[in-house]
C-alpha positions as CSV (number, residue, x, y, z in Angstrom):
1,X,-0.3,0.1,0.1
2,X,1.5,3.5,-0.8
3,X,0.3,7.2,0.9
4,X,-1.9,9.0,-0.7
5,X,-3.6,12.4,-0.3
6,X,-7.0,12.8,-2.2
7,X,-8.2,16.5,-2.7
8,X,-12.7,16.1,-2.8
9,X,-13.5,20.0,-3.7
10,X,-16.8,20.6,-3.3
11,X,-18.8,23.9,-5.1
12,X,-22.4,25.2,-5.2
13,X,-23.8,23.9,-9.6
14,X,-24.2,27.0,-11.8
15,X,-27.6,28.0,-10.7
16,X,-27.8,27.3,-7.4
17,X,-28.0,30.5,-4.9
18,X,-24.3,30.9,-3.3
19,X,-24.8,34.3,-0.8
20,X,-21.6,33.2,0.7
21,X,-19.9,34.3,-2.1
22,X,-22.5,36.5,-3.4
23,X,-21.5,38.7,0.3
24,X,-17.8,38.4,-0.1
25,X,-17.7,39.2,-4.5
26,X,-19.7,42.8,-3.6
27,X,-17.4,43.6,-0.2
28,X,-14.5,42.9,-2.5
29,X,-15.8,45.1,-5.2
30,X,-16.4,48.0,-2.0
31,X,-12.9,47.7,-1.4
32,X,-11.8,47.9,-5.1
33,X,-11.5,45.2,-6.6
34,X,-13.2,44.5,-10.6
35,X,-14.6,40.5,-10.6
36,X,-17.1,39.4,-13.3
37,X,-18.1,37.1,-10.9
38,X,-17.5,34.8,-7.4
39,X,-18.3,30.9,-6.2
40,X,-17.2,29.3,-3.3
41,X,-15.9,26.3,-3.1
42,X,-15.2,23.9,0.1
43,X,-11.6,21.2,0.3
44,X,-11.1,18.2,2.1
45,X,-7.1,16.5,2.0
46,X,-7.9,13.4,2.9
47,X,-5.1,11.1,3.4
48,X,-5.5,7.8,2.8
49,X,-3.4,4.6,2.2
50,X,-3.9,2.1,-1.3
51,X,-2.5,0.0,-3.8
52,X,-2.3,2.3,-7.2
53,X,-3.9,6.1,-7.0
54,X,-7.3,5.2,-8.6
55,X,-8.2,3.3,-6.1
56,X,-7.3,6.5,-4.1
57,X,-9.4,8.1,-6.2
58,X,-12.4,5.8,-6.7
59,X,-12.4,5.7,-2.7
60,X,-12.4,9.6,-2.0
61,X,-15.3,9.8,-4.7
62,X,-17.1,7.4,-2.3
63,X,-16.9,10.0,-0.3
64,X,-18.4,12.8,-1.8
65,X,-20.9,10.9,-3.0
66,X,-21.8,9.8,-0.4
67,X,-20.8,12.7,2.4
68,X,-18.6,15.6,1.1
69,X,-20.9,16.4,-1.6
70,X,-24.8,16.5,-2.4
71,X,-25.3,15.1,-6.2
72,X,-28.5,17.5,-6.8
73,X,-26.9,20.0,-5.8
74,X,-22.9,20.6,-5.8
75,X,-20.6,19.3,-8.4
76,X,-17.0,18.4,-7.0
77,X,-13.6,17.4,-8.5
78,X,-11.1,14.6,-7.3
79,X,-7.3,14.7,-7.4
80,X,-5.0,12.5,-6.1
81,X,-0.8,12.7,-5.8
82,X,1.5,10.8,-3.0
83,X,1.3,11.9,-0.2
84,X,3.9,13.3,2.2
85,X,4.2,11.8,4.8
C-alpha cells in the first residue's frame, strides 16, 4: 500500500444560489476589486493508503458521493497525489 492525499473540491452547481460568494464579491467590489464573478468552494484533503492512485481516487469519489457533496446541488472534483508523510 502507498500513502496518497486525495483532494476533494466541492462547489455549488451553476444556477444554485451562493449567498456566501455573493456577499464576499460585494465586499471585494467595495474594496475596489473588479470581478466578473465569484464562487465559494469547500476543499477536503484526505490522507489514505491504497494500492494505486486510481484506487485512492475511487475511495475519495465514494466519500464525496456519500457524504462530502450533495449531488443534487454540488459538483465536485477529486485529485490524487502521493502523500508527503
